[in-house]
All heavy atoms as an XYZ file, in Angstrom:
801
protein
N     -20.037     18.624     23.335
C     -18.590     18.734     22.776
C     -18.591     17.867     21.517
O     -18.841     16.647     21.586
C     -17.628     18.398     23.851
C     -16.240     18.542     23.339
S     -15.071     18.291     24.706
C     -13.629     17.855     23.737
N     -18.151     18.399     20.427
C     -18.006     17.565     19.164
C     -16.881     16.461     19.417
O     -15.855     16.638     20.106
C     -17.521     18.555     18.102
C     -17.712     19.905     18.692
C     -17.803     19.796     20.115
N     -17.114     15.282     18.734
C     -16.158     14.234     18.884
C     -15.097     14.379     17.783
O     -15.437     14.694     16.607
C     -16.848     12.936     18.809
C     -15.922     11.732     18.983
C     -16.735     10.446     19.056
O     -17.984     10.406     19.297
N     -16.054      9.312     18.828
N     -13.882     14.057     18.091
C     -12.830     14.106     17.074
C     -13.134     13.091     15.981
O     -13.785     12.085     16.182
C     -11.500     13.754     17.709
C     -10.871     14.854     18.487
C      -9.439     14.502     19.017
O      -9.221     13.312     19.380
O      -8.601     15.365     18.903
N     -12.595     13.370     14.809
C     -12.728     12.450     13.617
C     -11.361     12.136     13.168
O     -10.504     13.013     12.978
C     -13.522     13.170     12.526
C     -14.819     13.725     12.933
C     -13.586     12.337     11.300
C     -15.479     14.742     12.072
N     -11.050     10.861     13.073
C      -9.721     10.407     12.649
C      -9.753     10.078     11.172
O     -10.530      9.439     10.654
C      -9.313      9.079     13.458
C      -8.120      8.440     12.974
C      -6.856      9.329     13.127
C      -7.898      7.170     13.844
N      -8.725     10.691     10.530
C      -8.524     10.479      9.089
C      -7.015     10.023      8.884
O      -6.128     10.465      9.697
C      -8.678     11.689      8.297
O      -9.978     12.189      8.283
N      -6.845      9.135      8.076
C      -5.479      8.484      7.826
C      -5.131      8.483      6.443
O      -5.983      8.196      5.596
C      -5.407      7.082      8.368
C      -3.976      6.421      8.126
C      -5.745      7.060      9.923
N      -3.917      8.895      6.067
C      -3.397      8.809      4.792
C      -2.022      8.119      4.735
O      -1.144      8.429      5.562
C      -3.188     10.260      4.184
N      -1.926      7.076      3.868
C      -0.767      6.374      3.707
C      -0.056      6.889      2.407
O      -0.762      6.866      1.392
C      -0.901      4.833      3.710
C      -1.481      4.507      5.081
C       0.404      4.075      3.546
C      -2.151      3.116      5.160
N       1.199      7.284      2.412
C       1.814      7.834      1.231
C       3.270      7.543      1.142
O       3.872      7.058      2.095
C       1.631      9.292      1.116
C       2.175     10.146      2.329
C       1.508     10.328      3.455
C       3.461     10.773      2.370
N       2.377     11.124      4.257
C       3.563     11.401      3.622
C       4.530     10.836      1.414
C       4.669     12.065      4.025
C       5.571     11.589      1.782
C       5.706     12.188      3.075
N       3.776      7.578     -0.075
C       5.220      7.490     -0.174
C       5.758      8.732     -1.037
O       4.995      9.224     -1.952
C       5.644      6.181     -0.809
C       4.852      5.871     -2.198
C       4.984      4.353     -2.520
O       4.991      3.477     -1.751
O       5.125      4.257     -3.745
N       6.975      9.150     -0.755
C       7.411     10.270     -1.513
C       7.755      9.932     -2.939
O       8.233      8.786     -3.178
C       8.725     10.725     -0.799
C       9.179      9.462     -0.067
C       7.880      8.673      0.235
N       7.615     10.836     -3.887
C       8.108     10.702     -5.218
C       9.629     10.788     -5.109
O      10.147     11.664     -4.331
C       7.509     11.707     -6.201
C       6.033     11.409     -6.347
C       8.250     11.648     -7.470
C       5.192     12.389     -7.135
N      10.382      9.991     -5.799
C      11.858     10.028     -5.665
C      12.386     11.421     -5.875
O      11.925     12.268     -6.754
C      12.321      9.168     -6.905
C      11.190      8.132     -7.082
C       9.910      8.936     -6.793
N      13.221     11.783     -4.978
C      13.950     13.149     -4.985
C      13.047     14.247     -4.373
O      13.464     15.348     -4.343
C      14.481     13.505     -6.269
C      15.512     12.495     -6.890
C      16.089     12.944     -8.235
O      16.048     14.205     -8.575
O      16.552     12.008     -8.889
N      11.822     13.907     -3.848
C      10.970     14.942     -3.348
C      10.636     14.731     -1.860
O       9.849     15.342     -1.261
C       9.675     15.099     -4.213
C       9.864     15.714     -5.468
C      10.043     14.983     -6.569
C       9.789     17.137     -5.554
C      10.238     15.609     -7.907
C       9.943     17.703     -6.774
C      10.164     17.016     -7.892
O      10.373     17.653     -9.080
N      11.310     13.752     -1.231
C      11.004     13.461      0.130
C      11.167     14.627      1.018
O      10.338     14.998      1.878
C      11.848     12.290      0.635
C      11.477     11.785      1.963
C      12.086     10.395      2.364
O      13.081      9.982      1.602
O      11.649      9.935      3.368
N      12.261     15.338      0.960
C      12.611     16.467      1.811
C      11.516     17.558      1.638
O      11.013     18.229      2.498
C      13.990     17.024      1.543
N      11.164     17.824      0.337
C      10.106     18.795      0.115
C       8.800     18.426      0.567
O       8.129     19.257      1.147
C      10.114     19.061     -1.519
N       8.493     17.136      0.488
C       7.249     16.637      0.981
C       7.152     16.785      2.511
O       6.092     17.270      2.992
C       6.971     15.175      0.607
N       8.242     16.364      3.093
C       8.221     16.558      4.653
C       8.069     18.087      5.051
O       7.371     18.375      5.999
C       9.459     15.911      5.173
C       9.563     14.452      5.192
C      10.870     13.899      5.534
C       8.501     13.789      5.892
N       8.673     18.958      4.304
C       8.537     20.403      4.545
C       7.105     20.790      4.352
O       6.487     21.548      5.192
C       9.519     21.204      3.778
C       9.430     22.722      3.945
C       9.656     23.136      5.436
O      10.476     22.537      6.064
O       9.031     24.023      5.876
N       6.482     20.376      3.353
C       5.102     20.649      3.024
C       4.199     20.089      4.158
O       3.241     20.854      4.686
C       4.597     20.211      1.646
O       5.479     20.739      0.700
C       3.153     20.547      1.440
N       4.450     18.915      4.586
C       3.664     18.356      5.719
C       3.763     19.170      7.006
O       2.864     19.416      7.751
C       3.971     16.885      5.998
C       3.123     15.953      5.196
C       3.540     15.454      3.972
C       1.840     15.734      5.689
C       2.628     14.626      3.331
C       0.983     14.874      4.877
C       1.355     14.333      3.743
N       5.004     19.579      7.285
C       5.267     20.438      8.488
C       4.511     21.800      8.323
O       3.820     22.245      9.358
C       6.835     20.939      8.622
C       7.665     19.729      9.240
C       9.028     20.186      9.597
N       9.899     20.349      8.385
C      10.616     19.334      7.887
N      10.405     18.134      8.403
N      11.284     19.527      6.786
N       4.402     22.463      7.175
C       3.630     23.501      6.961
C       2.082     23.191      7.215
O       1.356     24.075      7.813
C       3.784     24.079      5.505
C       3.098     25.414      5.237
C       3.445     25.986      3.884
O       4.387     25.511      3.178
O       2.716     26.955      3.526
N       1.606     22.103      6.654
C       0.218     21.765      6.845
C      -0.132     21.524      8.318
O      -1.104     22.011      8.842
C      -0.084     20.446      6.070
C      -0.222     20.662      4.566
C      -1.400     19.838      6.605
C      -0.272     19.424      3.682
N       0.849     20.786      9.030
C       0.664     20.611     10.423
C       0.699     21.963     11.220
O      -0.152     22.068     12.223
C       1.710     19.661     10.955
C       1.661     18.284     10.286
S       3.032     17.207     10.598
C       2.665     16.509     12.222
N       1.385     22.879     10.846
C       1.416     24.141     11.439
C       0.122     24.868     11.261
O      -0.415     25.595     12.185
C       2.633     25.034     10.893
O       2.657     26.314     11.403
N      -0.342     24.833     10.039
C      -1.655     25.474      9.690
C      -2.863     24.929     10.574
O      -3.616     25.586     11.146
C      -2.031     25.409      8.253
C      -1.013     26.256      7.405
C      -3.343     25.882      7.984
C      -1.092     25.940      5.952
N      -2.793     23.553     10.640
C      -3.852     22.814     11.317
C      -3.815     23.299     12.880
O      -4.899     23.433     13.478
C      -3.678     21.321     11.145
C      -4.535     20.544     12.166
C      -4.082     20.926      9.794
N      -2.634     23.354     13.329
C      -2.485     23.765     14.774
C      -2.931     25.172     14.980
O      -3.646     25.510     15.919
C      -1.094     23.488     15.256
O      -0.814     22.102     15.179
C      -0.830     23.935     16.729
N      -2.371     26.067     14.175
C      -2.586     27.527     14.427
C      -4.037     27.881     14.224
O      -4.565     28.775     14.811
C      -1.755     28.318     13.348
N      -4.812     27.086     13.331
C      -6.253     27.490     13.101
C      -7.089     26.524     13.813
O      -8.316     26.610     13.660
C      -6.513     27.412     11.562
C      -5.663     28.536     10.833
C      -6.038     28.562      9.365
C      -5.289     29.618      8.698
N      -5.656     29.879      7.298
N      -6.590     25.754     14.721
C      -7.289     24.802     15.675
C      -8.324     23.896     14.879
O      -9.349     23.663     15.279
C      -8.062     25.638     16.678
N      -7.813     23.389     13.630
C      -8.593     22.478     13.034
C      -8.497     21.042     13.603
O      -9.513     20.207     13.433
C      -8.154     22.364     11.437
C      -8.429     23.534     10.619
C      -7.431     24.051      9.758
C      -9.520     24.260     10.750
C      -7.638     25.093      8.940
C      -9.800     25.468     10.015
C      -8.889     25.838      9.104
O      -9.014     26.955      8.339
N      -7.413     20.806     14.294
C      -7.266     19.516     14.885
C      -5.804     19.301     15.207
O      -5.062     20.224     15.587
N      -5.279     18.039     15.201
C      -3.976     17.719     15.487
C      -3.478     16.573     14.517
O      -4.239     15.721     14.082
C      -3.865     17.286     16.929
C      -4.610     16.139     17.400
C      -4.764     16.013     18.947
N      -5.697     14.990     19.316
C      -5.341     13.779     19.586
N      -4.100     13.322     19.527
N      -6.189     12.819     19.882
N      -2.213     16.642     14.253
C      -1.555     15.708     13.270
C      -0.442     14.894     13.859
O       0.271     15.470     14.804
C      -1.057     16.446     12.046
C      -2.117     17.219     11.243
O      -3.259     16.753     11.301
O      -1.803     18.211     10.653
N      -0.211     13.759     13.304
C       0.908     12.833     13.691
C       1.397     12.249     12.344
O       0.554     11.941     11.456
C       0.445     11.789     14.582
C      -0.107     12.185     15.897
C      -0.752     11.058     16.604
C       0.981     12.835     16.818
N       2.801     12.149     12.272
C       3.288     11.571     11.061
C       4.243     10.490     11.445
O       5.170     10.633     12.293
C       4.035     12.656     10.301
C       4.594     12.081      8.948
C       3.599     11.660      7.991
C       5.453     13.352      8.342
N       4.054      9.200     10.858
C       4.919      8.073     11.183
C       5.540      7.513      9.839
O       4.954      7.841      8.714
C       4.073      6.934     11.789
C       3.525      7.275     13.139
C       2.298      7.864     13.303
C       4.266      7.138     14.350
C       1.770      8.255     14.531
C       3.745      7.399     15.582
C       2.496      8.038     15.657
O       2.047      8.304     16.868
N       6.554      6.771      9.970
C       7.132      6.171      8.797
C       7.393      4.666      9.114
O       7.910      4.302     10.258
C       8.495      6.792      8.436
C       9.069      6.257      7.197
C      10.262      7.067      6.833
N      10.832      6.488      5.539
C      11.979      6.641      5.067
N      12.810      7.467      5.674
N      12.393      6.125      4.027
N       7.173      3.816      8.167
C       7.439      2.428      8.387
C       8.806      2.099      7.752
O       9.452      2.979      7.299
C       6.379      1.477      7.796
C       6.227      1.507      6.245
O       7.194      1.974      5.620
O       5.217      0.883      5.701
N       9.191      0.803      7.852
C      10.498      0.400      7.362
C      10.553      0.306      5.902
O      11.710      0.121      5.260
C      10.980     -0.935      8.018
O       9.951     -1.898      7.657
N       9.504      0.482      5.135
C       9.434      0.291      3.676
C       9.301      1.667      2.967
O       8.847      1.830      1.803
C       8.337     -0.567      3.258
C       8.523     -2.021      3.828
C       7.340     -2.876      3.542
O       6.457     -2.540      2.655
O       7.204     -3.980      4.118
N       9.501      2.778      3.619
C       9.491      4.091      3.103
C       8.084      4.600      2.921
O       7.744      5.511      2.152
C      10.300      4.293      1.805
N       7.032      3.979      3.552
C       5.744      4.526      3.599
C       5.572      5.461      4.847
O       6.127      5.147      5.797
C       4.693      3.424      3.632
C       4.642      2.502      2.562
N       5.027      1.176      2.523
C       4.128      2.677      1.301
C       4.883      0.669      1.430
N       4.201      1.480      0.605
N       4.837      6.484      4.603
C       4.475      7.379      5.650
C       3.008      7.158      5.983
O       2.206      6.913      5.067
C       4.745      8.844      5.223
C       6.192      9.209      5.190
C       7.019      8.906      4.056
C       6.840      9.789      6.336
C       8.357      9.299      4.121
C       8.159     10.106      6.376
C       8.940      9.876      5.172
O      10.287     10.257      5.171
N       2.742      7.203      7.234
C       1.413      7.194      7.707
C       1.025      8.581      8.391
O       1.540      8.933      9.371
C       1.134      5.979      8.716
C      -0.237      5.891      9.184
C       1.586      4.653      8.022
N       0.131      9.262      7.869
C      -0.280     10.580      8.376
C      -1.681     10.475      8.988
O      -2.592     10.057      8.389
C      -0.281     11.548      7.236
C      -0.709     12.931      7.573
C       0.144     13.732      8.327
C      -1.832     13.544      7.020
C      -0.125     15.042      8.703
C      -2.092     14.802      7.438
C      -1.269     15.616      8.224
N      -1.763     10.744     10.317
C      -2.884     10.689     11.109
C      -3.368     12.089     11.438
O      -2.524     12.924     11.860
C      -2.784      9.955     12.397
C      -2.460      8.489     12.286
C      -0.978      8.183     12.317
C      -3.178      7.754     13.323
N      -4.657     12.428     11.146
C      -5.220     13.728     11.513
C      -6.445     13.435     12.456
O      -7.337     12.716     11.994
C      -5.616     14.502     10.293
C      -6.494     15.698     10.780
C      -6.470     16.923      9.916
N      -5.132     17.449      9.607
C      -4.867     17.668      8.337
N      -5.678     17.591      7.367
N      -3.513     18.117      8.101
N      -6.474     14.042     13.585
C      -7.525     14.065     14.389
C      -8.205     15.455     14.202
O      -7.787     16.401     14.789
C      -7.189     13.883     15.836
C      -6.689     12.430     16.221
C      -5.334     12.147     16.135
C      -7.599     11.450     16.651
C      -4.927     10.816     16.371
C      -7.212     10.211     16.923
C      -5.872      9.859     16.769
O      -5.360      8.602     17.051
N      -9.272     15.425     13.432
C     -10.090     16.657     13.179
C     -10.775     17.063     14.507
O     -11.327     16.149     15.171
C     -11.112     16.492     12.058
C     -10.612     16.214     10.758
C     -10.523     15.055     10.129
C      -9.979     17.194      9.871
N      -9.859     15.248      8.824
C      -9.567     16.601      8.715
C      -9.787     18.674      9.933
C      -8.996     17.250      7.557
C      -9.214     19.267      8.909
C      -8.892     18.569      7.757
N     -10.897     18.314     14.823
C     -11.480     18.828     16.010
C     -12.964     18.523     15.939
O     -13.702     18.077     16.964
C     -11.286     20.243     16.086
C     -11.876     20.914     17.373
C     -11.413     22.356     17.448
C     -12.186     23.059     18.472
N     -11.924     24.430     18.543
N     -13.539     18.617     14.686
C     -14.902     18.331     14.499
C     -15.153     18.317     12.939
O     -14.337     18.661     12.136
C     -15.880     19.500     15.139
O     -15.576     20.669     14.368
N     -16.412     17.924     12.580
C     -16.782     17.969     11.190
C     -16.781     19.395     10.608
O     -16.333     19.571      9.481
C     -18.169     17.256     11.016
C     -18.575     17.057      9.561
C     -17.636     16.078      8.870
O     -17.366     15.051      9.311
O     -17.251     16.411      7.726
N     -17.220     20.243     11.403
C     -17.181     21.722     11.052
C     -15.737     22.134     10.805
O     -15.411     22.880      9.774
C     -17.817     22.575     12.125
C     -18.077     23.952     11.689
O     -18.592     24.199     10.552
O     -17.754     24.885     12.438
N     -14.766     21.770     11.628
C     -13.363     22.167     11.491
C     -12.890     21.540     10.205
O     -12.131     22.201      9.342
C     -12.567     21.684     12.717
N     -13.222     20.339      9.836
C     -12.724     19.625      8.590
C     -13.324     20.499      7.452
O     -12.610     20.653      6.498
C     -13.237     18.188      8.607
C     -12.776     17.606      7.271
C     -12.851     16.081      7.207
N     -14.007     15.450      7.682
C     -14.158     14.051      7.789
N     -13.058     13.244      7.338
N     -15.142     13.497      8.221
N     -14.584     20.853      7.509
C     -15.145     21.637      6.365
C     -14.446     22.920      6.143
O     -14.218     23.302      5.001
N     -14.094     23.553      7.164
C     -13.302     24.893      7.038
C     -12.008     24.673      6.498
O     -11.516     25.417      5.672
C     -13.371     25.612      8.473
C     -14.608     26.147      8.897
N     -15.377     27.027      8.142
C     -15.291     26.005     10.050
C     -16.393     27.345      8.878
N     -16.401     26.707      9.962
N     -11.243     23.644      6.967
C      -9.963     23.311      6.525
C      -9.930     22.935      4.995
O      -9.073     23.322      4.246
C      -9.330     22.267      7.261
N     -10.957     22.281      4.576
C     -11.029     21.874      3.112
C     -11.345     23.038      2.250
O     -11.102     22.864      1.018
C     -12.128     20.773      2.975
C     -11.671     19.508      3.573
C     -12.755     18.444      3.625
O     -13.930     18.663      3.534
N     -12.346     17.179      3.757
N     -11.756     24.199      2.788
C     -11.901     25.350      1.993
C     -10.871     26.438      2.214
O     -10.785     27.383      1.599
C     -13.282     25.914      2.254
C     -14.435     24.955      1.831
C     -15.803     25.592      2.219
O     -15.905     26.674      2.803
O     -16.793     24.854      1.876
N      -9.927     26.163      3.104
C      -8.897     27.130      3.497
C      -7.750     27.262      2.359
O      -7.167     26.302      2.031
C      -8.202     26.621      4.822
C      -7.262     27.579      5.311
O      -6.298     28.038      4.701
O      -7.284     27.935      6.603
N      -7.626     28.505      1.897
C      -6.678     28.699      0.792
C      -5.237     28.187      1.185
O      -4.550     27.697      0.219
C      -6.701     30.150      0.492
C      -7.964     30.680      1.163
C      -8.311     29.734      2.249
N      -4.819     28.410      2.428
C      -3.451     27.996      2.820
C      -3.328     26.463      2.752
O      -2.340     26.015      2.249
C      -3.134     28.445      4.239
C      -3.119     29.995      4.272
O      -2.686     30.633      3.331
O      -3.442     30.507      5.414
N      -4.364     25.782      3.159
C      -4.375     24.333      3.101
C      -4.418     23.852      1.666
O      -3.688     22.939      1.317
C      -5.541     23.743      3.916
C      -5.492     23.912      5.427
S      -4.350     22.930      6.262
C      -5.223     21.380      6.195
N      -5.184     24.476      0.889
C      -5.348     24.025     -0.506
C      -4.076     24.268     -1.255
O      -3.709     23.308     -2.078
C      -6.519     24.809     -1.225
C      -7.927     24.519     -0.696
C      -8.860     25.478     -1.240
C      -8.177     23.047     -1.033
N      -3.294     25.264     -1.045
C      -1.956     25.517     -1.697
C      -1.093     24.376     -1.233
O      -0.366     23.935     -2.165
C      -1.428     26.838     -1.288
C      -1.926     27.986     -2.143
C      -1.204     29.327     -1.891
N      -1.474     29.888     -0.577
C      -2.478     30.635     -0.289
N      -3.379     30.902     -1.124
N      -2.617     31.141      0.986
N      -1.090     23.984      0.009
C      -0.118     22.884      0.440
C      -0.499     21.560     -0.217
O       0.402     20.889     -0.692
C      -0.220     22.788      1.972
S       0.560     24.083      2.831
N      -1.752     21.220     -0.196
C      -2.226     19.934     -0.788
C      -1.983     19.967     -2.285
O      -1.525     18.969     -2.850
C      -3.721     19.703     -0.508
C      -3.914     19.282      0.877
C      -4.566     19.970      1.885
C      -3.409     17.973      1.434
N      -4.511     19.241      3.059
C      -3.772     18.096      2.800
C      -2.673     16.931      1.044
C      -3.466     17.151      3.702
C      -2.414     15.988      1.917
C      -2.802     16.028      3.214
N      -2.025     21.121     -3.022
C      -1.745     21.236     -4.475
C      -0.235     20.892     -4.578
O       0.200     20.198     -5.528
C      -2.073     22.563     -4.999
N       0.634     21.473     -3.716
C       2.060     21.208     -3.858
C       2.329     19.712     -3.597
O       3.272     19.180     -4.315
C       2.803     22.158     -2.735
C       4.182     22.486     -3.248
C       4.668     23.624     -2.314
N       4.418     23.585     -0.951
C       3.806     24.527     -0.271
N       3.424     25.638     -0.751
N       3.661     24.407      1.131
N       1.715     19.144     -2.565
C       1.901     17.676     -2.394
C       1.661     16.818     -3.594
O       2.207     15.763     -3.703
C       1.175     17.241     -1.178
C       1.714     17.592      0.237
C       0.702     17.113      1.358
C       3.043     16.876      0.421
N       0.746     17.244     -4.367
C       0.391     16.465     -5.578
C       1.554     16.168     -6.403
O       1.581     15.149     -7.188
N       2.553     17.027     -6.403
C       3.852     16.793     -7.181
C       4.894     16.118     -6.290
O       6.068     15.977     -6.812
C       4.310     18.086     -7.712
C       3.348     18.722     -8.718
O       2.794     17.985     -9.589
N       3.027     19.951     -8.486
N       4.631     15.895     -5.095
C       5.702     15.449     -4.117
C       5.520     14.007     -3.533
O       6.425     13.370     -3.186
C       5.877     16.419     -2.942
C       6.267     17.772     -3.348
C       6.119     18.830     -2.264
O       5.487     18.540     -1.284
N       6.845     19.940     -2.425
N       4.297     13.639     -3.617
C       4.014     12.300     -3.004
C       3.013     11.416     -3.865
O       2.404     11.955     -4.817
C       3.332     12.418     -1.553
C       1.938     13.048     -1.621
C       4.234     13.286     -0.635
C       1.103     13.073     -0.386
N       3.041     10.165     -3.582
C       2.092      9.204     -4.204
C       1.218      8.760     -3.040
O       1.720      8.104     -2.029
C       2.774      7.971     -4.875
C       1.848      7.069     -5.445
C       2.616      5.851     -5.969
C       1.633      4.772     -6.322
N       2.189      3.494     -6.261
N      -0.103      8.913     -3.105
C      -0.954      8.434     -2.131
C      -1.160      6.898     -2.288
O      -1.514      6.427     -3.415
C      -2.334      9.104     -2.185
C      -2.198     10.659     -1.883
C      -3.319      8.408     -1.217
C      -1.896     10.932     -0.424
N      -0.994      6.096     -1.243
C      -1.267      4.679     -1.293
C      -2.681      4.328     -0.816
O      -3.298      3.576     -1.553
C      -0.164      3.975     -0.322
C      -0.501      2.469     -0.256
C       1.240      4.289     -0.799
N      -3.135      4.922      0.235
C      -4.444      4.748      0.720
C      -4.870      5.918      1.631
O      -4.061      6.444      2.318
C      -4.501      3.398      1.539
C      -5.734      3.023      2.091
C      -6.722      2.480      0.969
C      -7.984      1.938      1.546
N      -8.937      1.568      0.674
N      -6.180      6.257      1.603
C      -6.715      7.312      2.417
C      -8.029      6.712      3.099
O      -8.828      6.132      2.429
C      -7.115      8.475      1.633
C      -7.898      9.548      2.526
C      -5.880      9.191      0.968
N      -8.089      6.931      4.334
C      -9.259      6.711      5.125
C      -9.827      8.052      5.603
O      -9.161      8.653      6.587
C      -9.021      5.807      6.420
C      -8.495      4.394      6.027
C      -7.052      4.226      5.827
C      -9.291      3.335      5.605
C      -6.605      2.874      5.442
C      -8.828      2.160      5.245
C      -7.379      1.938      5.191
O      -6.882      0.738      4.738
N     -10.888      8.579      5.019
C     -11.351      9.820      5.388
C     -11.936      9.921      6.807
O     -11.736     10.919      7.551
C     -12.489     10.287      4.387
C     -12.019     10.648      3.043
C     -11.204     11.902      3.031
O     -11.400     12.761      3.835
O     -10.338     12.033      2.160
N     -12.622      8.901      7.260
C     -13.126      8.789      8.633
C     -13.056      7.444      9.108
O     -13.559      6.470      8.382
C     -14.723      9.138      8.496
O     -14.778     10.447      7.991
C     -15.279      9.199      9.884
N     -12.430      7.285     10.357
C     -12.334      5.980     10.977
C     -13.127      6.104     12.250
O     -13.047      7.128     12.944
C     -10.900      5.591     11.317
C     -10.025      5.322     10.007
C      -8.523      5.017     10.500
C     -10.549      4.014      9.327
N     -13.850      5.082     12.666
C     -14.580      5.056     13.890
C     -13.868      4.158     14.946
O     -13.489      3.030     14.601
C     -16.016      4.571     13.670
O     -16.617      5.423     12.765
N     -13.877      4.555     16.116
C     -13.282      3.756     17.186
C     -14.217      2.581     17.449
O     -15.475      2.701     17.474
C     -13.157      4.612     18.500
C     -12.406      3.792     19.583
C     -11.995      4.762     20.758
O     -12.289      5.884     20.684
N     -11.435      4.205     21.738
N     -13.652      1.403     17.652
C     -14.412      0.272     17.925
C     -14.403     -0.050     19.473
O     -13.350     -0.015     20.094
C     -13.801     -0.973     17.191
C     -14.465     -2.271     17.559
C     -13.815     -0.813     15.729
N     -15.507     -0.243     19.969
C     -15.673     -0.530     21.461
C     -15.393     -2.064     21.664
O     -15.861     -2.814     20.987
C     -17.022     -0.166     21.937
O     -17.213     -0.685     23.287
N     -14.458     -2.273     22.711
C     -14.189     -3.687     22.972
C     -14.892     -4.045     24.330
O     -14.712     -5.174     24.794
C     -12.603     -3.830     23.126
O     -12.124     -2.896     24.069
C     -11.980     -3.673     21.737
N     -15.710     -3.227     24.716
C     -16.486     -3.519     25.965
C     -17.510     -4.584     25.717
O     -18.084     -4.594     24.611
C     -17.183     -2.299     26.495
N     -17.731     -5.542     26.695
C     -18.735     -6.618     26.459
C     -20.141     -6.117     26.316
O     -20.520     -5.022     26.715
C     -18.542     -7.507     27.738
C     -17.746     -6.704     28.679
C     -17.112     -5.563     27.997
């Protein structure tokens, strides 16, 4: 069974585009779920930064999503709605076992 891959994006909305950005993220999350690419979570800190976590189902799922026209349209729209602060394409879990 393929292991999930965690990706994280930290972003902030461009002034006056927060509602539009959140709607675009809802659309992205819906596509990811419907096409079984993975699962998404969205958090917000007290300084208006958003933290978007995606657990890709697999590397193959990530590859398909990155070529998906529906996903590409959403990401293009987001380019006018948000400012990316930091992106972590792949994070690995750290074992704390001795």
